[in-house]
C-alpha positions as CSV (number, residue, x, y, z in Angstrom):
1,M,66.0,158.0,52.1
2,K,66.7,158.3,55.8
3,Q,66.3,154.6,56.5
4,P,68.8,153.4,53.9
5,I,71.4,155.8,55.3
6,I,70.9,154.5,58.8
7,I,71.1,150.9,57.6
8,I,74.2,151.4,55.6
9,T,75.9,153.3,58.5
10,V,75.3,150.4,60.9
11,F,76.8,147.9,58.4
12,I,79.7,150.2,57.8
13,L,80.5,150.1,61.5
14,G,80.3,146.3,61.6
15,Y,82.7,146.0,58.6
16,L,85.0,148.7,60.1
17,L,85.5,146.6,63.2
18,A,86.2,143.5,61.0
19,I,88.9,145.5,59.2
20,V,90.3,146.7,62.6
21,F,90.8,143.1,63.8
22,R,92.0,142.0,60.5
23,S,94.7,144.6,60.3
24,I,95.5,145.4,63.9
25,N,98.5,143.1,64.0
26,A,100.3,145.2,61.4
27,I,100.8,147.9,64.1
28,L,100.9,145.5,67.1
29,A,103.4,143.1,65.5
30,P,106.5,144.3,67.5
31,N,104.5,144.0,70.7
32,L,103.2,140.5,69.9
33,I,106.7,139.3,68.8
34,I,108.2,140.3,72.2
35,D,105.2,139.3,74.3
36,V,104.5,136.0,72.7
37,N,107.9,135.3,71.2
38,L,106.8,135.0,67.6
39,T,108.9,134.2,64.5
40,A,107.9,135.7,61.1
41,S,106.1,132.5,60.0
42,S,104.3,132.1,63.3
43,L,103.2,135.9,63.1
44,G,102.0,135.3,59.6
45,L,100.1,132.1,60.6
46,L,98.6,133.6,63.7
47,T,97.4,136.7,61.8
48,S,96.2,134.8,58.7
49,T,94.2,132.3,60.8
50,L,91.5,135.0,60.8
51,L,91.4,135.0,57.0
52,I,91.1,131.2,56.6
53,A,88.2,131.3,59.1
54,H,86.6,134.0,57.0
55,A,87.0,131.5,54.0
56,I,85.6,128.5,56.0
57,A,82.5,130.5,57.0
58,Q,81.6,131.8,53.5
59,I,79.4,128.9,52.2
60,P,77.2,128.6,55.3
61,L,77.2,132.4,55.5
62,G,75.7,132.6,52.0
63,L,73.1,130.0,52.9
64,Y,71.9,131.8,56.0
65,L,72.1,135.3,54.5
66,D,69.7,134.2,51.7
67,S,67.4,132.5,54.1
68,H,67.6,134.7,57.3
69,G,68.7,138.1,56.1
70,P,71.5,140.3,57.3
71,K,70.2,141.4,60.7
72,K,70.1,138.1,62.5
73,V,73.3,136.8,60.8
74,Q,75.2,140.0,61.7
75,I,74.2,140.0,65.4
76,T,74.9,136.3,65.9
77,L,78.4,136.5,64.3
78,L,79.4,139.7,66.0
79,L,78.8,138.1,69.4
80,L,81.0,135.2,68.4
81,A,83.7,137.7,67.3
82,A,83.5,139.4,70.7
83,F,83.9,136.1,72.4
84,G,87.0,135.3,70.3
85,C,88.5,138.7,71.0
86,I,88.1,138.2,74.7
87,I,90.0,134.9,74.6
88,F,92.8,136.4,72.5
89,A,93.2,139.3,74.8
90,I,93.6,137.3,78.0
91,S,95.9,134.5,76.6
92,S,99.6,134.3,76.1
93,N,99.5,130.8,74.6
94,I,100.1,130.8,70.8
95,Y,97.8,127.8,70.3
96,I,94.9,129.4,72.3
97,M,95.5,132.8,70.6
98,T,95.3,131.0,67.2
99,F,92.1,129.3,68.1
100,A,90.8,132.8,69.2
101,R,91.7,134.3,65.9
102,L,89.8,131.5,64.3
103,L,86.7,132.5,66.2
104,I,87.2,136.1,65.4
105,G,87.5,135.3,61.8
106,I,84.3,133.4,61.8
107,G,82.6,136.1,63.8
108,F,83.5,138.8,61.4
109,S,83.1,136.7,58.2
110,G,79.6,138.2,57.5
111,S,80.3,141.8,58.1
112,L,80.9,142.8,54.4
113,M,78.5,140.3,52.9
114,S,75.7,141.3,55.3
115,G,76.2,144.8,54.2
116,F,76.0,143.8,50.5
117,R,72.9,141.9,51.2
118,A,71.3,144.9,52.9
119,V,72.2,147.0,49.9
120,S,70.6,144.5,47.5
121,M,67.5,144.7,49.7
122,Y,67.1,148.4,50.3
123,F,68.8,150.1,47.4
124,K,67.8,150.5,43.8
125,P,69.9,148.1,41.4
126,E,71.5,151.0,39.7
127,N,72.8,152.2,43.0
128,A,74.1,148.9,44.2
129,A,77.8,149.3,43.1
130,L,77.9,152.7,44.8
131,G,76.2,151.4,47.9
132,N,78.7,148.5,48.1
133,G,81.5,150.9,47.5
134,I,80.3,153.2,50.4
135,I,80.2,150.2,52.8
136,M,83.6,148.9,51.7
137,S,85.3,152.3,51.7
138,G,83.7,153.2,55.1
139,G,84.9,150.0,56.5
140,Q,88.4,150.7,55.4
141,L,88.5,153.4,58.1
142,G,89.5,150.4,60.2
143,L,92.9,150.5,58.4
144,L,93.2,154.1,59.3
145,I,92.3,153.4,63.0
146,T,95.0,150.6,63.2
147,S,97.7,153.0,62.1
148,W,98.4,156.3,63.9
149,P,95.5,156.1,66.3
150,T,96.4,152.7,67.6
151,E,100.1,153.7,67.8
152,F,99.0,156.7,69.9
153,M,96.9,154.5,72.1
154,L,99.9,152.3,72.8
155,N,101.3,155.2,74.8
156,F,98.6,154.6,77.4
157,L,97.4,151.0,76.9
158,S,99.0,147.6,76.4
159,W,98.0,145.7,73.3
160,R,95.5,143.8,75.5
161,G,94.0,147.1,76.6
162,I,93.5,148.1,73.1
163,Y,91.7,144.8,72.4
164,A,89.4,145.5,75.3
165,F,88.5,148.9,73.9
166,F,87.6,147.4,70.5
167,I,85.6,144.6,72.2
168,F,83.5,147.2,73.9
169,L,82.8,148.8,70.4
170,I,81.6,145.4,69.1
171,F,78.9,145.3,71.7
172,I,77.9,148.8,70.8
173,V,77.5,147.8,67.1
174,V,75.5,144.7,68.1
175,I,73.1,146.9,70.0
176,M,72.8,149.3,67.1
177,T,72.1,146.4,64.7
178,Y,69.4,145.1,67.0
179,Y,67.5,148.4,67.3
180,L,68.2,150.2,64.1
181,I,68.0,147.5,61.4
182,P,64.4,146.8,60.5
183,K,62.9,143.4,61.3
184,Q,62.9,141.3,58.1
185,E,59.6,140.2,56.7
186,K,59.1,137.4,54.3
187,I,62.7,136.6,54.0
188,Y,62.8,133.2,55.7
189,N,63.4,130.4,53.3
190,T,61.6,127.2,54.2
191,Q,63.8,125.1,51.8
192,P,65.9,122.5,53.6
193,I,69.6,123.2,53.8
194,S,70.2,120.2,51.5
195,Q,68.1,121.9,48.7
196,R,69.8,125.2,49.2
197,L,73.2,123.5,49.0
198,A,72.1,121.8,45.8
199,E,71.4,125.1,44.3
200,L,75.1,125.9,44.6
201,K,75.6,123.7,41.5
202,K,74.0,126.3,39.4
203,I,76.7,128.8,40.5
204,L,79.6,126.5,40.4
205,S,78.8,125.1,37.0
206,D,78.7,128.6,35.5
207,K,81.9,129.3,33.6
208,S,81.8,133.0,34.5
209,I,82.7,132.2,38.2
210,W,85.8,130.3,37.1
211,Y,87.1,133.0,34.7
212,L,86.1,135.9,36.9
213,G,86.9,134.4,40.3
214,P,90.7,133.8,40.1
215,L,91.5,137.4,39.3
216,I,89.3,138.7,42.2
217,W,90.7,136.1,44.5
218,I,94.4,136.7,43.8
219,T,94.4,140.5,43.5
220,G,92.0,141.0,46.5
221,G,93.7,138.3,48.5
222,T,97.2,139.8,48.0
223,H,95.8,143.3,48.7
224,I,94.3,142.1,52.1
225,G,97.4,140.0,52.9
226,I,99.9,142.7,52.6
227,L,97.9,145.7,53.8
228,T,96.7,144.1,56.9
229,L,100.1,142.6,58.1
230,W,103.2,142.9,55.9
231,A,103.1,146.6,54.8
232,G,104.1,147.7,58.2
233,P,107.2,145.4,58.4
234,W,108.1,146.3,54.8
235,F,108.2,150.0,55.8
236,H,110.5,149.2,58.7
237,D,112.7,146.4,57.2
238,V,113.0,147.5,53.5
239,A,112.4,151.3,53.6
240,G,114.2,151.7,56.9
241,Y,111.4,153.7,58.6
242,G,111.3,154.2,62.3
243,R,108.1,153.2,64.3
244,N,106.5,156.6,63.9
245,D,107.2,156.7,60.2
246,V,105.8,153.2,59.9
247,A,102.6,154.4,61.5
248,T,102.5,157.3,59.0
249,G,103.0,155.0,56.1
250,L,100.1,152.8,57.2
251,T,97.9,155.9,57.7
252,I,98.6,157.0,54.1
253,N,97.9,153.4,52.9
254,A,94.6,153.5,54.8
255,I,93.5,156.8,53.4
256,A,94.4,155.6,49.9
257,A,92.4,152.4,50.4
258,I,89.4,154.3,51.7
259,S,89.4,156.8,48.9
260,G,90.2,154.2,46.3
261,I,87.4,151.9,47.1
262,F,84.8,154.8,47.3
263,L,86.1,156.2,43.9
264,T,85.9,152.7,42.4
265,G,82.2,152.6,43.2
266,L,81.6,156.2,42.1
267,V,83.5,155.9,38.9
268,A,81.7,152.6,38.1
269,K,78.3,154.3,38.7
270,I,79.3,157.2,36.3
271,L,80.7,155.0,33.6
272,T,78.0,152.4,33.6
273,S,75.4,155.3,33.3
274,H,77.2,155.9,30.0
275,Q,76.8,152.3,28.9
276,I,80.3,151.2,29.8
277,E,80.3,147.6,31.1
278,I,81.2,147.4,34.8
279,L,83.6,144.5,34.2
280,K,85.6,146.7,31.8
281,V,86.0,149.2,34.6
282,F,87.0,146.3,36.9
283,R,89.6,145.1,34.3
284,Y,91.4,148.4,33.8
285,I,91.6,149.3,37.5
286,L,93.2,145.8,38.3
287,I,95.7,146.2,35.4
288,I,96.8,149.5,37.1
289,Y,97.0,147.6,40.4
290,I,99.2,144.8,39.0
291,L,101.6,147.2,37.1
292,S,102.1,149.1,40.4
293,W,103.9,146.0,41.8
294,F,106.8,146.4,39.5
295,P,108.2,149.6,40.9
296,L,107.5,148.4,44.4
297,I,109.8,145.4,43.8
298,F,112.3,146.7,41.3
299,L,112.9,150.3,42.2
300,P,114.8,151.6,45.3
301,P,112.6,151.6,48.4
302,N,112.5,155.4,48.7
303,I,110.8,155.5,45.3
304,G,108.9,152.2,45.5
305,A,107.3,153.3,48.8
306,F,105.1,155.8,46.9
307,F,103.6,153.0,44.8
308,W,102.0,151.6,48.0
309,I,99.5,154.4,47.5
310,I,98.4,153.2,44.1
311,I,98.3,149.6,45.3
312,A,96.2,150.5,48.3
313,M,93.8,152.5,46.1
314,T,93.2,149.9,43.4
315,G,93.6,146.4,45.0
316,Q,89.9,146.0,45.8
317,A,88.4,146.6,42.4
318,G,86.9,143.1,42.8
319,I,84.1,144.9,44.6
320,L,82.7,145.8,41.2
321,S,82.0,142.2,40.5
322,Y,79.4,141.7,43.3
323,S,76.7,143.8,41.7
324,W,77.5,142.1,38.4
325,I,77.2,138.6,40.1
326,T,73.9,139.6,41.6
327,S,72.6,140.6,38.2
328,R,73.7,137.3,36.7
329,F,72.4,134.9,39.4
330,G,69.4,136.9,40.8
331,L,68.7,138.1,44.3
332,S,67.7,134.6,45.6
333,L,71.2,133.2,44.9
334,S,73.2,136.4,45.2
335,S,74.6,135.9,48.7
336,R,75.6,132.4,47.9
337,A,77.3,133.4,44.7
338,N,79.1,136.4,46.2
339,T,80.2,134.4,49.2
340,I,81.7,131.8,46.9
341,V,83.8,134.6,45.3
342,N,84.6,136.0,48.8
343,L,85.8,132.5,49.9
344,G,88.5,132.4,47.3
345,T,89.7,135.9,48.3
346,F,90.2,135.0,51.9
347,V,91.8,131.6,51.1
348,I,94.4,133.6,49.0
349,A,94.8,136.3,51.7
350,F,95.6,133.5,54.3
351,F,98.0,131.9,51.9
352,V,99.7,135.2,51.2
353,Q,100.2,136.2,54.8
354,W,101.5,132.8,55.7
355,L,103.7,132.4,52.6
356,I,105.5,135.8,53.0
357,G,106.3,134.8,56.6
358,V,107.7,131.4,55.4
359,I,109.8,133.0,52.7
360,I,111.2,135.7,55.2
361,D,112.3,132.9,57.6
362,L,114.3,131.3,54.8
363,F,116.6,134.4,54.8
364,P,119.1,135.4,57.5
365,L,118.2,138.2,59.7
366,V,119.8,141.6,59.2
367,N,121.5,143.4,62.1
368,G,120.5,140.4,64.3
369,S,116.8,141.3,64.5
370,E,115.4,142.7,61.2
371,Y,113.9,140.7,58.4
372,N,115.9,140.5,55.2
373,P,114.8,143.1,52.5
374,V,115.6,140.6,49.8
375,A,113.1,138.1,51.3
376,Y,110.3,140.8,50.7
377,D,111.4,141.2,47.1
378,V,111.3,137.4,46.5
379,S,107.9,136.9,48.1
380,F,106.4,139.9,46.3
381,M,107.7,138.6,42.9
382,V,105.9,135.3,43.6
383,L,102.7,137.3,44.2
384,L,103.2,139.4,41.2
385,L,103.5,136.3,39.0
386,M,100.3,134.9,40.4
387,Q,98.5,138.1,39.6
388,I,99.8,138.2,36.0
389,I,98.6,134.6,35.4
390,A,95.2,135.4,36.8
391,L,94.8,138.5,34.6
392,I,95.7,136.4,31.5
393,W,93.2,133.8,32.5
394,F,90.5,136.4,32.9
395,L,91.2,138.0,29.6
396,R,91.1,134.6,27.9
397,G,87.6,134.0,29.3
398,E,86.0,137.4,28.8
399,N,83.6,136.0,26.2
400,H,82.0,133.9,28.9
401,L,81.3,137.1,31.1
402,K,78.1,138.3,29.3
403,L,75.0,138.7,31.4
404,E,72.7,137.6,28.6
405,D,74.5,134.2,28.6
406,G,73.4,133.5,32.2
């Protein structure tokens, strides 16, 4: 029992750092806007570059996780992430910083999937959903770190100094991964890459991916897109919070996300032990998530702000699909199948972060420097409509989501 705990802790730390660098711009946005002279759309594009890099890396990531295992993949990618972070921290050129975010995104692209792969290797199948939930909820501590703690650090360090601190932590996790994760035996796949790519056809031709995927992609992508960038500006521009209150709002969101993801895995374990299908749990949680957008958009901000808590808690229910997908496609294809699903999530997250910035720039500034609250409402309504369409599509195809059909 001791070894699985050590393994899961190491992968939690890797994913935590991925979340830190994914969400850190939500608190550093005012500093970056002043230092690098960013508009809303350029801030959105700079930040979301990391997410599109995550997406680009998913297919090769799945191939190499299935053939080389999580240890080698995690170490290699974390070193690339550290290199990208160093470039970002020493640059003031928007193009070089964007390239650096691309490297960071590729470097952290395997943090969650490597952890899920480790769970599938070292945990019993009935504990997989809970194990995945523990990694994902533990990693969400990164959201907590990039709220009040980072705001506090800004009293003593520049944003570049904060980057240097987290770069140091990346190297610590690399060392832990090297020494604490067991050497993999009999995991190397001698099949050529062309053959492994050809096996993707089995996954892509399965109707379940195309009915299940869009709901995971759009809900998970919007959740990542707003929580890791636009929640902070929303608290300031729409709810009228000062900088300290913005940090408090982000802290509450982070706590809600952490507890929500852990409870999602725990509830799924309890309900499935009573013969309730995991995709039913998935469906009901995401319905709650989608409904929570209505008061956020249509109620006064002082009331709508409370619904950020529900949104933060429920938006990653797509995690429940990963153990289901592993059961459907088997362990040999599990990483490739799950990274295909992950790819769509990050594409949507990139699109969401960029699109909100574009829409905001279409509206005149308020008080000469603040983004227009109406722009947030318009952009959030677009996201809500996308999610409703995805939910309808999922419900229409539920008859294709039977394990015995695979």
